[in-house]
C-alpha positions in Angstrom: 10.2 8.7 16.6 8.7 5.5 15.1 8.5 3.4 17.8 4.7 3.1 17.4 4.5 2.8 14.0 4.2 -0.7 12.0 5.5 -0.9 8.5 3.3 -3.7 6.7 4.8 -5.0 3.5 2.7 -7.7 1.4 5.0 -9.5 -1.3 4.9 -12.0 -3.8 8.3 -13.3 -5.2 10.4 -10.2 -4.9 13.1 -9.5 -6.3 16.9 -8.6 -4.7 15.4 -5.0 -4.4 13.6 -6.3 -1.2 16.4 -6.5 0.6 17.4 -2.8 -0.1 14.1 -1.7 1.2 14.2 -3.6 4.5 17.7 -2.0 4.6 16.3 1.6 4.2 13.4 1.1 6.8 16.0 -0.1 9.3 18.4 2.9 8.6 15.5 5.2 9.0 14.7 4.0 12.1 11.7 1.6 11.2 12.3 -1.1 13.6 8.8 -2.6 13.5 8.4 -4.6 10.6 5.6 -6.7 9.1 6.1 -8.9 6.0 3.1 -10.8 4.7 4.6 -13.5 2.2 1.6 -13.8 -0.5 2.6 -17.5 -1.6 5.9 -16.8 -2.8 7.3 -19.8 -5.0 11.1 -18.6 -3.8 11.2 -19.2 -0.2 14.9 -18.9 -0.1 14.4 -15.1 0.0 13.1 -14.8 3.3 15.5 -17.2 5.0 17.6 -14.8 6.5 15.3 -12.2 7.8 15.2 -14.1 11.1 14.8 -10.6 12.4 11.7 -9.8 11.2 8.0 -10.8 11.7 6.9 -12.7 8.8 3.1 -14.3 8.2 2.8 -16.7 5.2 0.2 -17.6 3.1 0.2 -21.2 1.8 -0.7 -19.9 -1.6 -1.0 -16.7 -3.5 -4.3 -14.8 -2.7 -3.6 -11.2 -4.0 -2.3 -7.9 -2.5 -5.7 -7.0 -0.9 -6.0 -10.5 1.1 -2.1 -9.7 2.2 -2.9 -6.6 3.2 -5.6 -7.9 5.2 -3.8 -10.6 6.7 -1.3 -8.0 8.0 -4.1 -5.5 9.1 -5.5 -8.6 11.3 -2.9 -9.0 13.0 -1.6 -5.3 13.8 -5.0 -4.6 15.0 -4.2 -6.3 18.4 -0.9 -4.9 19.0 -0.3 -1.7 21.2 0.5 0.8 18.1 -0.4 4.3 16.7 -0.9 3.2 13.2 0.3 1.1 10.2 1.9 2.2 7.0 1.9 0.1 3.9 4.8 0.0 1.5 5.4 -1.9 -1.9 8.7 -4.2 -2.0 10.3 -3.1 -5.1 11.9 0.3 -3.9 9.2 2.5 -5.9 9.2 4.6 -2.5 11.7 6.4 -1.5 12.3 6.3 2.3 12.4 10.1 2.4 8.8 10.0 1.5 8.1 7.1 3.8 8.9 9.3 6.4 7.0 11.7 5.2 4.0 10.4 5.2 4.5 8.4 8.5 5.5 12.3 9.8 2.1 14.1 8.6 0.4 11.1 10.1 1.9 11.6 13.6 0.9 15.3 13.2 -2.6 14.6 12.8 -3.3 10.8 13.1 -5.6 11.1 10.1 -5.0 8.3 6.9 -2.5 9.9 5.0 -1.8 9.1 1.2 1.6 9.3 -0.4 0.4 10.8 -4.0 3.0 10.6 -7.0 3.0 13.5 -9.9 3.3 11.0 -13.0 5.6 12.1 -15.2 7.1 11.2 -18.9 9.3 8.7 -17.5 5.9 6.5 -16.9 5.0 4.6 -19.7 2.0 6.6 -21.6 -0.1 3.2 -21.1 0.3 3.4 -17.4 -0.3 7.5 -17.1 -3.5 7.2 -19.0 -4.7 4.0 -16.8 -3.9 6.1 -13.2 -5.5 9.4 -14.7 -8.8 7.7 -16.0 -9.3 5.5 -12.7 -8.2 8.6 -11.0 -10.8 10.8 -12.7 -13.7 7.9 -12.7 -12.8 7.6 -8.7 -13.2 11.5 -7.8 -16.6 11.8 -10.0 -18.2 8.7 -8.4 -17.4 9.7 -5.0 -17.6 13.6 -5.5 -13.9 13.9 -4.1 -10.4 15.6 -5.2 -7.9 12.6 -4.4 -4.9 13.1 -6.9 -3.3 9.6 -6.6 -6.0 6.8 -5.6 -4.0 3.9 -6.5 -0.9 4.7 -4.4 0.1 1.9 -2.2 1.7 4.2 0.1 -0.5 4.9 3.0 -0.5 5.0 6.7 -3.6 4.1 8.4 -4.9 4.8 12.6 -4.8 1.8 14.6 -8.5 2.3 15.3 -9.5 1.4 11.6 -7.5 -1.4 11.2 -10.4 -4.0 12.1 -13.2 -2.1 9.5 -10.1 -2.6 6.7 -10.1 -6.1 7.3 -13.7 -6.6 6.6 -13.6 -4.4 3.4 -14.1 -6.5 0.1 -11.5 -7.6 -2.6 -8.6 -9.7 -2.5 -6.4 -8.5 -5.0 -5.5 -4.6 -6.4 -9.1 -3.6 -6.4 -9.2 -3.8 -2.5 -7.2 -0.9 -2.3 -9.9 1.0 -4.1 -12.4 -0.2 -2.0 -10.4 1.3 0.8 -10.6 4.6 -0.3 -14.1 4.0 -1.4 -15.3 2.9 2.3 -13.1 5.8 3.4 -14.8 8.8 1.6 -18.4 7.3 2.1 -17.7 7.6 5.9 -16.7 10.8 6.1 -13.1 9.4 7.3 -10.7 12.2 7.0 -8.0 11.7 4.5 -4.8 13.7 4.3 -2.2 13.8 1.3 1.5 13.9 0.9 3.4 14.7 -2.6 6.1 12.1 -3.2 8.3 11.1 -6.3 7.2 9.0 -8.9 10.0 6.0 -8.8 9.3 4.0 -11.8 10.9 0.6 -13.0 10.7 -1.4 -15.8 11.1 -4.9 -14.3 8.0 -7.0 -14.3 4.8 -6.1 -12.2 2.2 -8.5 -10.5 -0.1 -5.5 -11.8 -1.4 -6.4 -14.6 -2.5 -3.3 -16.7 -5.7 -4.5 -18.3 -7.4 -7.3 -16.1 -6.8 -5.1 -12.9 -7.4 -1.9 -14.3 -11.0 -3.5 -15.3 -11.6 -4.8 -11.9 -11.3 -1.4 -10.2 -13.2 0.4 -13.0 -16.0 -2.3 -12.6 -16.0 -1.5 -9.4 -16.1 1.7 -9.4 -19.2 1.8 -11.9 -21.4 -0.1 -9.1 -24.0 1.7 -7.4 
């Protein structure tokens, strides 16, 4: 069912949850998985993943750059689309399937949008709500989760995605901004909010500042 869909997993020094993410994908029928190792220091975690296509950066360049590396590679393959996911089990496999199923229905960009409940720390909830508000005000749209990493894109957009600016977490916001400005249809699917208290590579203050700074540009 998912033979023409690729799963793109950008990762940097992942925890052992990474293996469970890959197992869940395999069990759900996702046989095409591209891992972009964004300069991880611990190379041993990738040693036994011989059944997966892995592209490695020599040094850490940021999530945006890892995504663009993946999009560039996948743009030349005979596929329908690509879904981007995180490496830490914060996206349930049933929700990953929901997003892909929606994509296969209409071939539009699909976002897996979270509803932030009280399990998520207040600082993170407020940051997400503020950035959502600012983005929607600036772009005159109504996207409920502008920072979701669970996104599905049709193949025809992949080359264009590689040319969008940003190497860090701000890249994903730049992608949304570009899609909105070009009137590219975007669908949403509601997904569960899964929050882990382990260390995140997202730096609340500095990365949020970069995103807000980008949004305030004319």
